[in-house]
N, C-alpha and C positions, 0 to 999 in steps of 0.2 A: 686745121681751121685756124682764121684767125683771128689772135686772141684781142676784143676791146678795151678790155682790162688790164691789162699791160696796152705801154708803147714800147717802141725798141729800135732807139735813132741810131746811126753809127755816122761816123765824121770819123775819116780815118782811123787813127788807131785803141778810139775814143765810144764807148757805147755807155747809151744813154737811157737810161731800164724808169719812164715813165708808169708810175698807178695812175688810173683814169678813173677814177671814181669821187668825183667832186662831192655828186649829190649822195654820196653817202659816207662824207669828210675823210677817202680816199681811207677807209676798215678796207679789211684785210678780205678778202673770197679765194675760195680755193682756187681760179683761173688768175690772178695773181701771185698766187702764194706757188701756183707750179711752172708760169710763166717764166719768174725771176728764178725758179729751179735750172729749168732749162738751161735760160739763158750764162748761167754759172759753169754748167756742164758743157758749155758750147765754147765755152771764154776761156776752158783749159787746154780745150788744142789747140787755139789759136795764138799761135806765135807772137801776129803780128797783132794782138791785144795790149793795150798799155792802161787802160783805166778803164772803172766803171763807173756813171755818176747814178747815183740813187735819190730818183726822187719824185714828184709828184704836182699833179695838176694845180692849179690854182695857186692861190696866196693864205685860204686860212687853214686846214692840215696837209701836215705833210703823210700822218698816215691816226686814225685815233682806234686801232689796237680792232680785235676781233668786229665782226657783223655782226652786235648783238641780235637785230632785230628778226639777223636769220631763224634765232633762234638754237643754230650747231654751234655756237662758239664755245662753248660747254659742256658739249654730249659730242665726244670722238669715239671713233665708230671702232670699235676693238676688232671686228668683221675684218675690215683692212689690215696690212702688215702698218708698224710699227715708225717703216721708215718713210714718214709721206708727213708734208704739212710743212711749219711751224718747225717741229725740229730737223726734219730735212733738209729744211733753208737753212740754217744758225748750219746741220753738218756743214753741208756744200760750200755758206761765206768764207766757214772758217778755212777745208780745205782749197778752198782759193786762192793763184798763187797772183794775182792778181786785185793791184793795189783796187779798193772801192771804194769812192768819196761818197759821201751824204751830202747833198744836196737839198738842207733841210727849211721848205718852204712855208711850214706852216703847222702848229700845233701837230705835238708829238706827244699821244697816248699810248698805257698797257702794249700791244702789241708792236706801234710802230716804235715801241722805245727798243726791246727788243731788233728791228733794224736797222735806228740808230747804233744800236752798242755792235752788232757786226760790221759795219762801218770800218776802215782801216783809219778814216779818216773826218772829220763830217764840219760845214760850215752852213749857220742858221741865222731866218734873216729876221730880225732882232725883236720882233711882235711875237714871234713864235714862243709859245708856253708847254713844257714836259711834266711829263708826271707816270704816277703806276698805281691810276686808284682801284684797281682788282677790289682792294681791301668792299671798298664802298655798296660794293654788290658780291656782296659774300665767299669768294675768292679773291686769289695770292695769284702773284707774277710769278709761279714757277719755273715753265720755257723760258719768262724771261730772265731772267737771273745768272741762267749758266750763261749768257752773255753777258752783261752787266758788273758780276759777279768782277772783274777782270775790268771792269772802267771806269768802277765809281768808288773811292774810299766808304769803308762800310760802312758809319756812320750819319755819312750823307743818304746810302743807298737803304738802310735798313729805315732813318723817316720817311723818305718819298716809297718805303713798301709798306711802315705801318700806318704814317697820318694819309694817306690819298691825294695830298693835297694838290698841285701842282707846283715849278717857279717857273724863271721866267731863264731866257737865254741866257741874260746876265750870270744868270745864278749857276747854269748848268755850264757852261761854259768858268766858272772856277770851280767847279766840285769835277773839272774833266770828263766830260760825256764830246762838249766840242772842241774847233780847235780855233773857229772866230765865230763871233757874232756881226750885220753887217744890218744894214738899212737893206730892204727888201730889191730896192731900186739899185741896190750897189748887189746884191744876190748871185745876180750869173759871171759878175766879172772879178768875184772875187774868188768862184768856182775855177771859171777859167785856167788863173793864174796860178789857183792850187795845182790844177790838172798842168798847166806849163811848168811848173817849178818840176817833174817830175821825168816829162818828154824827152827832156837833154841830158836824162843820166840811165844809166848803166839798164837795159829789160833785165839780162842776166841776175844781176847785183839783188833788183829792188822781189823779183822773185821770189828767189831764193830766199831772202835775207827774208819778207814773210814767211816762208815754210816756215822757216831756222827761231824766227820770232815767238811762231805761236806754238809750236811741236818742243820748245823750252819752257813752257809755261805750269806744266807736272807738274816739271825732275826736279829733283838736290837740285842741290849746290857742283857738287860730286861728278853729279849725271849730266846738265848743263853744258857743264865748264869740257868735259868730254867730247861731247854732242859737237859741239861747237869749235874742237879741234881738226871735227874731222870736216866742220864745213868746210874753213880756211884753206886743207888742203885737197876739198871739192876745188873750189871758189878758183883758185890760183892756176886751174886749168882751161879753166876757160878762156874764151875767145875776147869776151869782152874784157874780164882779166888781166888777159896782155896786153890787148890792146889801149886798158885804161893807163896802164903802166909806162908802155910807151909813149903813148902821145905825152902823158908826165912827163919824160924825161927830154920828148925834143919840142917841148912849150908850144903845143900843141891843141887844138880838140879835139877827145876822140869821135869814134868815128863806131858806132857801136851795130854790132847785129843781129845781138840778142843772141847769141850760140856761147 
C-alpha cells in the first residue's frame, strides 16, 4: 500500500524522501518511520544510488518530533521487537553507506533533531529553529542523544537538553549541526549544489569512506589506525581507486564505475 505520509522521489542517482504531514508539523508517525527505514534498506543494495535527501513538505517545519497528540509518543509497546521505530531508523542510517543530506525546510525539534543528526550533511533555511524541548514535558531526549552526542560539542548539547530552549539556524550552524544556512528561496539550489559536489567523486570512495568513518567512532586510537590501514589496502584494489590514480597520471577526468 502506498505510504501517503512519506513521499518518495527518484531522479537519477538521487533519492528524495519527504515527510508529508504538514498539518501535524511533519511529526513522526509509524508510517513515516517505517517508510524511511524501508528506503534505507533498499538503498544499501542499490549500486546506482549516490545520495539520499531527507526533507519535509512546506516551510514551517522539518520535523517537530514525536506526534504528541496521538498519546503514544512516550508509551513504547514492549510486546514488540526492540529494533523498531526511531532506534531502528538510527541504526539503519548509521549502517547506510549512501550519503544522507538533510534539507531542513523549517523548525526542527525533539525527534526531528535525531533525523538531522543522522544526516551526514545538512543545509537549513535561515528561519528554521532547532531545539530539544523534552524537559518541558517531563522527559529527556534519550534516543536522540545517541546520534547528537557525536555532532554537537558536549557543553552546547547539555544546554539544549537542560534548558529545552530553541536556537536559531545561525546558532545551529555555529555549534556544528549544519553545513550551511541559506534564505528559504535558495534552499533547493544550495542542496543541489551540495549534491553536485558528490556526483563527480568516486561512489566507491564515498560509500567505503562513510562506512569507515562511523566504524572507528567507538574505537581507541590504536584500534582505529589499524582498522584504517586495512581499509586503505582494500580500497587500493577497487576499480575506482585504480581509475582515479590512472586518470590523475593522464591528467584527465576519471570515469567511475562504482566498483
